[in-house]
N, CA, C and O atoms as CSV, one atom per row, in Angstrom:
chain,resi,resn,atom,element,x,y,z
A,1,MET,N,N,-22.494,-35.793,4.280
A,1,MET,CA,C,-23.046,-35.240,3.063
A,1,MET,C,C,-23.210,-33.732,3.235
A,1,MET,O,O,-23.701,-33.261,4.261
A,2,VAL,N,N,-22.787,-32.975,2.203
A,2,VAL,CA,C,-22.870,-31.522,2.259
A,2,VAL,C,C,-24.079,-31.070,1.468
A,2,VAL,O,O,-24.250,-31.443,0.307
A,3,HIS,N,N,-24.913,-30.267,2.096
A,3,HIS,CA,C,-26.101,-29.735,1.442
A,3,HIS,C,C,-25.806,-28.348,0.912
A,3,HIS,O,O,-24.824,-27.722,1.310
A,4,GLU,N,N,-26.657,-27.861,0.009
A,4,GLU,CA,C,-26.473,-26.538,-0.561
A,4,GLU,C,C,-26.420,-25.497,0.551
A,4,GLU,O,O,-27.235,-25.504,1.473
A,5,GLY,N,N,-25.422,-24.583,0.440
A,5,GLY,CA,C,-25.278,-23.527,1.442
A,5,GLY,C,C,-24.385,-23.921,2.608
A,5,GLY,O,O,-24.023,-23.072,3.423
A,6,GLU,N,N,-24.020,-25.214,2.699
A,6,GLU,CA,C,-23.125,-25.670,3.755
A,6,GLU,C,C,-21.726,-25.834,3.184
A,6,GLU,O,O,-21.556,-25.948,1.970
A,7,THR,N,N,-20.743,-25.847,4.041
A,7,THR,CA,C,-19.383,-26.071,3.582
A,7,THR,C,C,-18.862,-27.371,4.150
A,7,THR,O,O,-19.187,-27.757,5.272
A,8,ASP,N,N,-18.048,-28.034,3.356
A,8,ASP,CA,C,-17.382,-29.255,3.789
A,8,ASP,C,C,-15.993,-28.864,4.255
A,8,ASP,O,O,-15.085,-28.713,3.438
A,9,MET,N,N,-15.819,-28.701,5.540
A,9,MET,CA,C,-14.543,-28.255,6.075
A,9,MET,C,C,-13.586,-29.441,6.192
A,9,MET,O,O,-13.469,-30.077,7.239
A,10,SER,N,N,-12.910,-29.712,5.078
A,10,SER,CA,C,-12.025,-30.869,5.045
A,10,SER,C,C,-10.589,-30.517,5.396
A,10,SER,O,O,-9.719,-31.388,5.372
A,11,GLN,N,N,-10.324,-29.263,5.721
A,11,GLN,CA,C,-8.965,-28.885,6.090
A,11,GLN,C,C,-8.651,-29.482,7.458
A,11,GLN,O,O,-9.406,-29.340,8.420
A,12,SER,N,N,-7.527,-30.142,7.500
A,12,SER,CA,C,-7.162,-30.829,8.732
A,12,SER,C,C,-6.690,-29.837,9.797
A,12,SER,O,O,-6.214,-28.748,9.480
A,13,PRO,N,N,-6.829,-30.227,11.045
A,13,PRO,CA,C,-6.319,-29.375,12.132
A,13,PRO,C,C,-4.811,-29.119,11.995
A,13,PRO,O,O,-4.334,-28.038,12.341
A,14,SER,N,N,-4.064,-30.105,11.494
A,14,SER,CA,C,-2.618,-29.905,11.340
A,14,SER,C,C,-2.327,-28.860,10.262
A,14,SER,O,O,-1.396,-28.067,10.404
A,15,PHE,N,N,-3.119,-28.856,9.185
A,15,PHE,CA,C,-2.944,-27.843,8.141
A,15,PHE,C,C,-3.244,-26.456,8.706
A,15,PHE,O,O,-2.501,-25.507,8.453
A,16,ILE,N,N,-4.312,-26.340,9.457
A,16,ILE,CA,C,-4.681,-25.048,10.037
A,16,ILE,C,C,-3.594,-24.568,11.006
A,16,ILE,O,O,-3.262,-23.383,11.025
A,17,GLN,N,N,-3.044,-25.474,11.800
A,17,GLN,CA,C,-1.966,-25.092,12.723
A,17,GLN,C,C,-0.712,-24.662,11.966
A,17,GLN,O,O,-0.016,-23.734,12.376
A,18,GLU,N,N,-0.435,-25.343,10.865
A,18,GLU,CA,C,0.709,-24.975,10.019
A,18,GLU,C,C,0.519,-23.556,9.465
A,18,GLU,O,O,1.453,-22.754,9.453
A,19,GLN,N,N,-0.684,-23.264,9.017
A,19,GLN,CA,C,-0.987,-21.939,8.485
A,19,GLN,C,C,-0.943,-20.887,9.592
A,19,GLN,O,O,-0.482,-19.768,9.368
A,20,LYS,N,N,-1.414,-21.240,10.768
A,20,LYS,CA,C,-1.378,-20.318,11.907
A,20,LYS,C,C,0.058,-19.931,12.225
A,20,LYS,O,O,0.358,-18.764,12.476
A,21,LYS,N,N,0.937,-20.916,12.210
A,21,LYS,CA,C,2.353,-20.637,12.488
A,21,LYS,C,C,2.923,-19.699,11.423
A,21,LYS,O,O,3.650,-18.763,11.755
A,22,LYS,N,N,2.606,-19.937,10.160
A,22,LYS,CA,C,3.068,-19.054,9.085
A,22,LYS,C,C,2.545,-17.641,9.290
A,22,LYS,O,O,3.279,-16.667,9.125
A,23,LEU,N,N,1.278,-17.539,9.648
A,23,LEU,CA,C,0.668,-16.228,9.870
A,23,LEU,C,C,1.331,-15.501,11.039
A,23,LEU,O,O,1.583,-14.300,10.952
A,24,GLU,N,N,1.613,-16.202,12.113
A,24,GLU,CA,C,2.264,-15.583,13.274
A,24,GLU,C,C,3.675,-15.111,12.914
A,24,GLU,O,O,4.108,-14.048,13.358
A,25,GLU,N,N,4.385,-15.898,12.112
A,25,GLU,CA,C,5.726,-15.493,11.676
A,25,GLU,C,C,5.650,-14.264,10.777
A,25,GLU,O,O,6.460,-13.345,10.903
A,26,GLU,N,N,4.677,-14.250,9.872
A,26,GLU,CA,C,4.501,-13.099,8.986
A,26,GLU,C,C,4.098,-11.860,9.786
A,26,GLU,O,O,4.557,-10.755,9.496
A,27,GLN,N,N,3.248,-12.044,10.783
A,27,GLN,CA,C,2.830,-10.940,11.638
A,27,GLN,C,C,4.040,-10.309,12.323
A,27,GLN,O,O,4.174,-9.085,12.348
A,28,GLU,N,N,4.908,-11.130,12.870
A,28,GLU,CA,C,6.104,-10.633,13.557
A,28,GLU,C,C,7.025,-9.891,12.589
A,28,GLU,O,O,7.551,-8.828,12.917
A,29,MET,N,N,7.218,-10.459,11.390
A,29,MET,CA,C,8.075,-9.835,10.391
A,29,MET,C,C,7.510,-8.475,9.963
A,29,MET,O,O,8.256,-7.502,9.852
A,30,LEU,N,N,6.202,-8.407,9.724
A,30,LEU,CA,C,5.576,-7.148,9.317
A,30,LEU,C,C,5.700,-6.093,10.411
A,30,LEU,O,O,5.960,-4.926,10.118
A,31,LYS,N,N,5.518,-6.488,11.657
A,31,LYS,CA,C,5.654,-5.542,12.769
A,31,LYS,C,C,7.073,-4.985,12.845
A,31,LYS,O,O,7.263,-3.793,13.087
A,32,LYS,N,N,8.067,-5.845,12.639
A,32,LYS,CA,C,9.463,-5.383,12.659
A,32,LYS,C,C,9.737,-4.434,11.504
A,32,LYS,O,O,10.406,-3.417,11.687
A,33,GLN,N,N,9.227,-4.752,10.314
A,33,GLN,CA,C,9.426,-3.876,9.164
A,33,GLN,C,C,8.756,-2.530,9.394
A,33,GLN,O,O,9.331,-1.487,9.081
A,34,LEU,N,N,7.558,-2.547,9.934
A,34,LEU,CA,C,6.853,-1.293,10.224
A,34,LEU,C,C,7.605,-0.460,11.252
A,34,LEU,O,O,7.702,0.760,11.121
A,35,ALA,N,N,8.131,-1.114,12.263
A,35,ALA,CA,C,8.864,-0.388,13.305
A,35,ALA,C,C,10.102,0.298,12.728
A,35,ALA,O,O,10.526,1.340,13.228
A,36,GLY,N,N,10.684,-0.287,11.674
A,36,GLY,CA,C,11.877,0.287,11.069
A,36,GLY,C,C,11.621,1.529,10.233
A,36,GLY,O,O,12.532,2.330,10.025
A,37,ILE,N,N,10.401,1.701,9.753
A,37,ILE,CA,C,10.135,2.849,8.879
A,37,ILE,C,C,9.059,3.782,9.391
A,37,ILE,O,O,8.835,4.840,8.803
A,38,THR,N,N,8.390,3.422,10.468
A,38,THR,CA,C,7.300,4.256,10.965
A,38,THR,C,C,7.520,4.629,12.413
A,38,THR,O,O,8.401,4.106,13.096
A,39,MET,N,N,6.691,5.551,12.854
A,39,MET,CA,C,6.664,5.932,14.268
A,39,MET,C,C,5.215,6.167,14.633
A,39,MET,O,O,4.394,6.471,13.767
A,40,LYS,N,N,4.902,6.031,15.873
A,40,LYS,CA,C,3.526,6.264,16.324
A,40,LYS,C,C,3.167,7.723,16.144
A,40,LYS,O,O,3.965,8.609,16.449
A,41,ASP,N,N,1.962,7.974,15.647
A,41,ASP,CA,C,1.428,9.315,15.522
A,41,ASP,C,C,0.923,9.729,16.906
A,41,ASP,O,O,0.011,9.107,17.451
A,42,ILE,N,N,1.507,10.756,17.454
A,42,ILE,CA,C,1.175,11.192,18.816
A,42,ILE,C,C,-0.301,11.560,18.950
A,42,ILE,O,O,-0.913,11.293,19.984
A,43,GLU,N,N,-0.878,12.173,17.909
A,43,GLU,CA,C,-2.273,12.596,17.963
A,43,GLU,C,C,-3.244,11.441,17.756
A,43,GLU,O,O,-4.394,11.519,18.190
A,44,LYS,N,N,-2.803,10.379,17.103
A,44,LYS,CA,C,-3.663,9.230,16.817
A,44,LYS,C,C,-2.925,7.981,17.285
A,44,LYS,O,O,-2.153,7.387,16.532
A,45,ALA,N,N,-3.164,7.595,18.507
A,45,ALA,CA,C,-2.422,6.497,19.126
A,45,ALA,C,C,-2.550,5.183,18.378
A,45,ALA,O,O,-1.664,4.333,18.474
A,46,ASP,N,N,-3.641,4.996,17.631
A,46,ASP,CA,C,-3.833,3.732,16.932
A,46,ASP,C,C,-3.289,3.751,15.507
A,46,ASP,O,O,-3.472,2.784,14.768
A,47,GLN,N,N,-2.624,4.831,15.110
A,47,GLN,CA,C,-2.087,4.932,13.763
A,47,GLN,C,C,-0.601,5.224,13.799
A,47,GLN,O,O,-0.077,5.778,14.765
A,48,THR,N,N,0.057,4.843,12.736
A,48,THR,CA,C,1.478,5.135,12.616
A,48,THR,C,C,1.684,6.095,11.465
A,48,THR,O,O,0.799,6.269,10.627
A,49,GLY,N,N,2.830,6.709,11.424
A,49,GLY,CA,C,3.200,7.593,10.328
A,49,GLY,C,C,4.616,7.283,9.910
A,49,GLY,O,O,5.384,6.703,10.679
A,50,ALA,N,N,4.964,7.661,8.709
A,50,ALA,CA,C,6.315,7.389,8.228
A,50,ALA,C,C,7.321,8.232,9.006
A,50,ALA,O,O,7.041,9.370,9.384
A,51,ARG,N,N,8.466,7.664,9.232
A,51,ARG,CA,C,9.560,8.362,9.902
A,51,ARG,C,C,10.247,9.241,8.857
A,51,ARG,O,O,10.590,8.759,7.778
A,52,PHE,N,N,10.449,10.510,9.161
A,52,PHE,CA,C,11.115,11.419,8.217
A,52,PHE,C,C,12.620,11.301,8.427
A,52,PHE,O,O,13.119,11.574,9.518
A,53,PRO,N,N,13.345,10.896,7.384
A,53,PRO,CA,C,14.790,10.721,7.535
A,53,PRO,C,C,15.503,12.071,7.603
A,53,PRO,O,O,14.975,13.087,7.150
A,54,SER,N,N,16.683,12.069,8.163
A,54,SER,CA,C,17.496,13.281,8.241
A,54,SER,C,C,18.880,12.964,7.697
A,54,SER,O,O,19.677,12.290,8.350
A,55,TYR,N,N,19.161,13.461,6.482
A,55,TYR,CA,C,20.445,13.190,5.838
A,55,TYR,C,C,21.405,14.359,5.938
A,55,TYR,O,O,22.616,14.172,5.817
A,56,GLY,N,N,20.894,15.557,6.156
A,56,GLY,CA,C,21.767,16.721,6.230
A,56,GLY,C,C,21.007,17.983,5.885
A,56,GLY,O,O,19.779,17.983,5.807
A,57,GLU,N,N,21.759,19.071,5.676
A,57,GLU,CA,C,21.151,20.378,5.433
A,57,GLU,C,C,21.266,20.854,3.989
A,57,GLU,O,O,20.686,21.885,3.650
A,58,LYS,N,N,21.986,20.148,3.132
A,58,LYS,CA,C,22.142,20.573,1.741
A,58,LYS,C,C,20.861,20.290,0.965
A,58,LYS,O,O,20.062,19.439,1.355
A,59,ASP,N,N,20.675,21.019,-0.144
A,59,ASP,CA,C,19.481,20.832,-0.969
A,59,ASP,C,C,19.353,19.395,-1.453
A,59,ASP,O,O,18.257,18.836,-1.461
A,60,ASP,N,N,20.474,18.792,-1.859
A,60,ASP,CA,C,20.442,17.400,-2.309
A,60,ASP,C,C,20.003,16.479,-1.180
A,60,ASP,O,O,19.251,15.529,-1.398
A,61,ASP,N,N,20.475,16.766,0.017
A,61,ASP,CA,C,20.084,15.964,1.181
A,61,ASP,C,C,18.584,16.104,1.443
A,61,ASP,O,O,17.899,15.122,1.732
A,62,ASN,N,N,18.090,17.328,1.340
A,62,ASN,CA,C,16.659,17.567,1.571
A,62,ASN,C,C,15.808,16.841,0.540
A,62,ASN,O,O,14.770,16.275,0.884
A,63,ALA,N,N,16.232,16.850,-0.713
A,63,ALA,CA,C,15.484,16.155,-1.765
A,63,ALA,C,C,15.474,14.653,-1.496
A,63,ALA,O,O,14.456,13.988,-1.693
A,64,ALA,N,N,16.604,14.123,-1.048
A,64,ALA,CA,C,16.687,12.690,-0.730
A,64,ALA,C,C,15.786,12.355,0.457
A,64,ALA,O,O,15.156,11.298,0.489
A,65,GLU,N,N,15.732,13.262,1.431
A,65,GLU,CA,C,14.875,13.045,2.593
A,65,GLU,C,C,13.407,12.973,2.183
A,65,GLU,O,O,12.675,12.092,2.634
A,66,VAL,N,N,12.981,13.893,1.333
A,66,VAL,CA,C,11.585,13.932,0.884
A,66,VAL,C,C,11.259,12.678,0.074
A,66,VAL,O,O,10.192,12.088,0.241
A,67,ALA,N,N,12.173,12.276,-0.798
A,67,ALA,CA,C,11.949,11.069,-1.607
A,67,ALA,C,C,11.839,9.840,-0.712
A,67,ALA,O,O,10.953,9.009,-0.910
A,68,GLN,N,N,12.722,9.719,0.261
A,68,GLN,CA,C,12.693,8.574,1.169
A,68,GLN,C,C,11.420,8.584,2.012
A,68,GLN,O,O,10.820,7.535,2.249
A,69,TYR,N,N,11.014,9.761,2.462
A,69,TYR,CA,C,9.789,9.893,3.249
A,69,TYR,C,C,8.580,9.439,2.435
A,69,TYR,O,O,7.715,8.724,2.940
A,70,SER,N,N,8.529,9.859,1.180
A,70,SER,CA,C,7.434,9.466,0.295
A,70,SER,C,C,7.409,7.946,0.113
A,70,SER,O,O,6.348,7.324,0.163
A,71,ASP,N,N,8.583,7.362,-0.097
A,71,ASP,CA,C,8.673,5.905,-0.218
A,71,ASP,C,C,8.204,5.227,1.064
A,71,ASP,O,O,7.484,4.230,1.017
A,72,ASN,N,N,8.615,5.771,2.211
A,72,ASN,CA,C,8.234,5.190,3.499
A,72,ASN,C,C,6.734,5.273,3.738
A,72,ASN,O,O,6.147,4.361,4.322
A,73,LEU,N,N,6.105,6.364,3.290
A,73,LEU,CA,C,4.648,6.487,3.438
A,73,LEU,C,C,3.944,5.376,2.673
A,73,LEU,O,O,3.051,4.713,3.202
A,74,SER,N,N,4.348,5.182,1.440
A,74,SER,CA,C,3.734,4.162,0.596
A,74,SER,C,C,3.992,2.763,1.144
A,74,SER,O,O,3.074,1.949,1.241
A,75,LEU,N,N,5.235,2.489,1.497
A,75,LEU,CA,C,5.592,1.177,2.036
A,75,LEU,C,C,4.889,0.932,3.365
A,75,LEU,O,O,4.410,-0.173,3.618
A,76,GLY,N,N,4.825,1.946,4.207
A,76,GLY,CA,C,4.149,1.804,5.499
A,76,GLY,C,C,2.685,1.455,5.330
A,76,GLY,O,O,2.155,0.613,6.056
A,77,GLU,N,N,2.027,2.096,4.375
A,77,GLU,CA,C,0.615,1.819,4.128
A,77,GLU,C,C,0.435,0.379,3.636
A,77,GLU,O,O,-0.485,-0.315,4.068
A,78,THR,N,N,1.305,-0.062,2.743
A,78,THR,CA,C,1.237,-1.436,2.235
A,78,THR,C,C,1.453,-2.442,3.362
A,78,THR,O,O,0.730,-3.433,3.466
A,79,LEU,N,N,2.452,-2.179,4.205
A,79,LEU,CA,C,2.739,-3.076,5.325
A,79,LEU,C,C,1.580,-3.109,6.314
A,79,LEU,O,O,1.249,-4.172,6.840
A,80,GLU,N,N,0.959,-1.959,6.576
A,80,GLU,CA,C,-0.176,-1.910,7.505
A,80,GLU,C,C,-1.352,-2.719,6.976
A,80,GLU,O,O,-2.023,-3.413,7.740
A,81,HIS,N,N,-1.606,-2.634,5.661
A,81,HIS,CA,C,-2.697,-3.416,5.066
A,81,HIS,C,C,-2.386,-4.911,5.160
A,81,HIS,O,O,-3.262,-5.717,5.474
A,82,SER,N,N,-1.138,-5.268,4.887
A,82,SER,CA,C,-0.743,-6.682,4.978
A,82,SER,C,C,-0.885,-7.189,6.404
A,82,SER,O,O,-1.365,-8.301,6.627
A,83,LEU,N,N,-0.467,-6.375,7.369
A,83,LEU,CA,C,-0.581,-6.759,8.776
A,83,LEU,C,C,-2.051,-6.924,9.169
A,83,LEU,O,O,-2.397,-7.860,9.890
A,84,ALA,N,N,-2.903,-6.034,8.707
A,84,ALA,CA,C,-4.333,-6.150,9.011
A,84,ALA,C,C,-4.906,-7.446,8.430
A,84,ALA,O,O,-5.716,-8.110,9.078
A,85,ASP,N,N,-4.490,-7.808,7.215
A,85,ASP,CA,C,-4.945,-9.066,6.603
A,85,ASP,C,C,-4.494,-10.268,7.429
A,85,ASP,O,O,-5.270,-11.194,7.662
A,86,VAL,N,N,-3.242,-10.250,7.867
A,86,VAL,CA,C,-2.698,-11.358,8.660
A,86,VAL,C,C,-3.433,-11.453,9.997
A,86,VAL,O,O,-3.802,-12.545,10.427
A,87,GLU,N,N,-3.642,-10.325,10.647
A,87,GLU,CA,C,-4.320,-10.346,11.941
A,87,GLU,C,C,-5.778,-10.794,11.797
A,87,GLU,O,O,-6.308,-11.465,12.682
A,88,ALA,N,N,-6.420,-10.431,10.701
A,88,ALA,CA,C,-7.792,-10.893,10.455
A,88,ALA,C,C,-7.805,-12.411,10.237
A,88,ALA,O,O,-8.715,-13.098,10.700
A,89,ALA,N,N,-6.800,-12.924,9.538
A,89,ALA,CA,C,-6.712,-14.371,9.323
A,89,ALA,C,C,-6.481,-15.099,10.647
A,89,ALA,O,O,-7.074,-16.152,10.880
A,90,LEU,N,N,-5.634,-14.557,11.509
A,90,LEU,CA,C,-5.402,-15.171,12.820
A,90,LEU,C,C,-6.690,-15.160,13.650
A,90,LEU,O,O,-6.945,-16.093,14.412
A,91,LYS,N,N,-7.490,-14.119,13.507
A,91,LYS,CA,C,-8.783,-14.067,14.203
A,91,LYS,C,C,-9.705,-15.167,13.676
A,91,LYS,O,O,-10.427,-15.802,14.445
A,92,ARG,N,N,-9.674,-15.388,12.354
A,92,ARG,CA,C,-10.498,-16.450,11.775
A,92,ARG,C,C,-10.035,-17.822,12.258
A,92,ARG,O,O,-10.857,-18.712,12.473
A,93,VAL,N,N,-8.719,-17.999,12.432
A,93,VAL,CA,C,-8.210,-19.258,12.988
A,93,VAL,C,C,-8.783,-19.435,14.393
A,93,VAL,O,O,-9.275,-20.510,14.737
A,94,ALA,N,N,-8.718,-18.385,15.196
A,94,ALA,CA,C,-9.185,-18.455,16.586
A,94,ALA,C,C,-10.679,-18.735,16.692
A,94,ALA,O,O,-11.115,-19.463,17.585
A,95,ASP,N,N,-11.474,-18.154,15.775
A,95,ASP,CA,C,-12.921,-18.363,15.894
A,95,ASP,C,C,-13.448,-19.514,15.038
A,95,ASP,O,O,-14.657,-19.733,14.952
A,96,GLY,N,N,-12.528,-20.248,14.404
A,96,GLY,CA,C,-12.933,-21.449,13.676
A,96,GLY,C,C,-13.470,-21.228,12.275
A,96,GLY,O,O,-14.052,-22.141,11.688
A,97,THR,N,N,-13.286,-20.032,11.725
A,97,THR,CA,C,-13.775,-19.763,10.368
A,97,THR,C,C,-12.661,-19.642,9.349
A,97,THR,O,O,-12.901,-19.240,8.210
A,98,TYR,N,N,-11.440,-19.987,9.744
A,98,TYR,CA,C,-10.304,-19.903,8.813
A,98,TYR,C,C,-10.523,-20.845,7.632
A,98,TYR,O,O,-10.940,-21.990,7.805
A,99,GLY,N,N,-10.237,-20.349,6.439
A,99,GLY,CA,C,-10.362,-21.167,5.241
A,99,GLY,C,C,-11.727,-21.131,4.600
A,99,GLY,O,O,-11.991,-21.885,3.663
A,100,VAL,N,N,-12.610,-20.259,5.090
A,100,VAL,CA,C,-13.949,-20.131,4.528
A,100,VAL,C,C,-14.027,-18.789,3.802
A,100,VAL,O,O,-13.702,-17.752,4.379
A,101,CYS,N,N,-14.455,-18.805,2.545
A,101,CYS,CA,C,-14.579,-17.593,1.734
A,101,CYS,C,C,-15.611,-16.654,2.354
A,101,CYS,O,O,-16.730,-17.064,2.662
A,102,LYS,N,N,-15.227,-15.402,2.532
A,102,LYS,CA,C,-16.146,-14.437,3.147
A,102,LYS,C,C,-17.255,-13.996,2.202
A,102,LYS,O,O,-18.207,-13.343,2.628
A,103,TYR,N,N,-17.143,-14.344,0.928
A,103,TYR,CA,C,-18.164,-13.940,-0.045
A,103,TYR,C,C,-19.187,-15.034,-0.322
A,103,TYR,O,O,-20.390,-14.771,-0.334
A,104,CYS,N,N,-18.715,-16.268,-0.546
A,104,CYS,CA,C,-19.645,-17.333,-0.917
A,104,CYS,C,C,-19.838,-18.380,0.181
A,104,CYS,O,O,-20.754,-19.199,0.107
A,105,GLY,N,N,-18.968,-18.351,1.210
A,105,GLY,CA,C,-19.097,-19.292,2.316
A,105,GLY,C,C,-18.524,-20.670,2.036
A,105,GLY,O,O,-18.631,-21.567,2.873
A,106,LYS,N,N,-17.912,-20.852,0.858
A,106,LYS,CA,C,-17.320,-22.147,0.541
A,106,LYS,C,C,-15.878,-22.195,1.031
A,106,LYS,O,O,-15.274,-21.166,1.335
A,107,GLU,N,N,-15.346,-23.390,1.100
A,107,GLU,CA,C,-13.976,-23.575,1.553
A,107,GLU,C,C,-12.985,-22.979,0.549
A,107,GLU,O,O,-13.122,-23.169,-0.659
A,108,ILE,N,N,-12.000,-22.267,1.057
A,108,ILE,CA,C,-10.923,-21.746,0.220
A,108,ILE,C,C,-9.976,-22.901,-0.081
A,108,ILE,O,O,-9.633,-23.683,0.806
A,109,GLU,N,N,-9.566,-22.999,-1.313
A,109,GLU,CA,C,-8.711,-24.093,-1.750
A,109,GLU,C,C,-7.385,-24.091,-0.980
A,109,GLU,O,O,-6.773,-23.042,-0.778
A,110,GLU,N,N,-6.955,-25.281,-0.555
A,110,GLU,CA,C,-5.724,-25.410,0.221
A,110,GLU,C,C,-4.503,-24.831,-0.508
A,110,GLU,O,O,-3.700,-24.145,0.124
A,111,PRO,N,N,-4.335,-25.084,-1.822
A,111,PRO,CA,C,-3.173,-24.493,-2.501
A,111,PRO,C,C,-3.154,-22.959,-2.412
A,111,PRO,O,O,-2.086,-22.357,-2.297
A,112,ARG,N,N,-4.322,-22.337,-2.465
A,112,ARG,CA,C,-4.388,-20.877,-2.337
A,112,ARG,C,C,-3.934,-20.443,-0.948
A,112,ARG,O,O,-3.188,-19.474,-0.809
A,113,LEU,N,N,-4.381,-21.154,0.067
A,113,LEU,CA,C,-3.987,-20.802,1.440
A,113,LEU,C,C,-2.499,-21.058,1.679
A,113,LEU,O,O,-1.869,-20.351,2.466
A,114,ARG,N,N,-1.946,-22.043,1.018
A,114,ARG,CA,C,-0.502,-22.296,1.161
A,114,ARG,C,C,0.313,-21.152,0.574
A,114,ARG,O,O,1.354,-20.778,1.115
A,115,VAL,N,N,-0.173,-20.594,-0.549
A,115,VAL,CA,C,0.528,-19.482,-1.196
A,115,VAL,C,C,0.291,-18.173,-0.449
A,115,VAL,O,O,1.212,-17.375,-0.277
A,116,ARG,N,N,-0.938,-17.956,-0.009
A,116,ARG,CA,C,-1.299,-16.724,0.702
A,116,ARG,C,C,-2.171,-17.084,1.905
A,116,ARG,O,O,-3.399,-17.077,1.822
A,117,PRO,N,N,-1.518,-17.396,3.018
A,117,PRO,CA,C,-2.266,-17.845,4.202
A,117,PRO,C,C,-3.311,-16.853,4.708
A,117,PRO,O,O,-4.248,-17.256,5.397
A,118,SER,N,N,-3.176,-15.589,4.387
A,118,SER,CA,C,-4.136,-14.594,4.873
A,118,SER,C,C,-5.339,-14.416,3.949
A,118,SER,O,O,-6.163,-13.529,4.176
A,119,SER,N,N,-5.451,-15.239,2.922
A,119,SER,CA,C,-6.579,-15.129,1.984
A,119,SER,C,C,-7.907,-15.254,2.719
A,119,SER,O,O,-8.079,-16.088,3.608
A,120,SER,N,N,-8.839,-14.396,2.316
A,120,SER,CA,C,-10.178,-14.452,2.906
A,120,SER,C,C,-11.238,-14.794,1.860
A,120,SER,O,O,-12.433,-14.814,2.152
A,121,SER,N,N,-10.777,-15.064,0.627
A,121,SER,CA,C,-11.730,-15.402,-0.433
A,121,SER,C,C,-11.184,-16.540,-1.290
A,121,SER,O,O,-9.974,-16.730,-1.413
A,122,CYS,N,N,-12.104,-17.281,-1.871
A,122,CYS,CA,C,-11.704,-18.351,-2.782
A,122,CYS,C,C,-11.278,-17.730,-4.118
A,122,CYS,O,O,-11.520,-16.549,-4.367
A,123,ILE,N,N,-10.657,-18.517,-4.951
A,123,ILE,CA,C,-10.166,-18.010,-6.232
A,123,ILE,C,C,-11.313,-17.503,-7.105
A,123,ILE,O,O,-11.189,-16.457,-7.743
A,124,THR,N,N,-12.417,-18.228,-7.139
A,124,THR,CA,C,-13.559,-17.840,-7.970
A,124,THR,C,C,-14.076,-16.455,-7.575
A,124,THR,O,O,-14.293,-15.606,-8.440
A,125,CYS,N,N,-14.271,-16.228,-6.292
A,125,CYS,CA,C,-14.766,-14.924,-5.833
A,125,CYS,C,C,-13.731,-13.826,-6.073
A,125,CYS,O,O,-14.094,-12.711,-6.448
A,126,LYS,N,N,-12.457,-14.121,-5.863
A,126,LYS,CA,C,-11.403,-13.136,-6.091
A,126,LYS,C,C,-11.363,-12.719,-7.557
A,126,LYS,O,O,-11.204,-11.539,-7.870
A,127,GLN,N,N,-11.506,-13.687,-8.449
A,127,GLN,CA,C,-11.524,-13.381,-9.882
A,127,GLN,C,C,-12.724,-12.524,-10.251
A,127,GLN,O,O,-12.611,-11.608,-11.066
A,128,LYS,N,N,-13.870,-12.818,-9.653
A,128,LYS,CA,C,-15.072,-12.011,-9.907
A,128,LYS,C,C,-14.850,-10.562,-9.437
A,128,LYS,O,O,-15.225,-9.614,-10.126
A,129,LEU,N,N,-14.239,-10.409,-8.260
A,129,LEU,CA,C,-13.983,-9.070,-7.729
A,129,LEU,C,C,-13.005,-8.312,-8.619
A,129,LEU,O,O,-13.202,-7.128,-8.891
A,130,LYS,N,N,-11.959,-8.985,-9.069
A,130,LYS,CA,C,-10.961,-8.319,-9.926
A,130,LYS,C,C,-11.568,-7.913,-11.263
A,130,LYS,O,O,-11.196,-6.874,-11.808
A,131,SER,N,N,-12.483,-8.696,-11.801
A,131,SER,CA,C,-13.089,-8.368,-13.091
A,131,SER,C,C,-14.033,-7.167,-12.976
A,131,SER,O,O,-14.350,-6.532,-13.982
A,132,GLN,N,N,-14.480,-6.855,-11.764
A,132,GLN,CA,C,-15.373,-5.721,-11.547
A,132,GLN,C,C,-14.623,-4.405,-11.410
A,132,GLN,O,O,-15.227,-3.334,-11.458
A,133,ILE,N,N,-13.325,-4.484,-11.240
A,133,ILE,CA,C,-12.518,-3.268,-11.026
A,133,ILE,C,C,-12.211,-2.602,-12.344
A,133,ILE,O,O,-11.545,-1.568,-12.373
């Protein structure tokens, strides 16, 4: 019996392992994508920066380089955020809190986790957060 404030963790160990495998695969893919467009920032060892492409010396080449660099900055930031979400989810798997909403403490719906294994909130809380923006 579940009392108020408690969660009924009905997610099976096999489901959690399945999600863990998906998260590990996504983590590897994100790291490879980041490696393709970023480089380590020498001054900040824990941060990456976009790789500046080199197409040539003509003005058109320079404009293309700047445009590609700008795209890489944006994409790199998106990939880094996604990787952080995946790594946080893997940490929750390791510490036994995977599938629990960080806002209300209730179980995150299995269909939501199947679609987005790195989810840290239930649909109800996510909708509340989006309506506040």
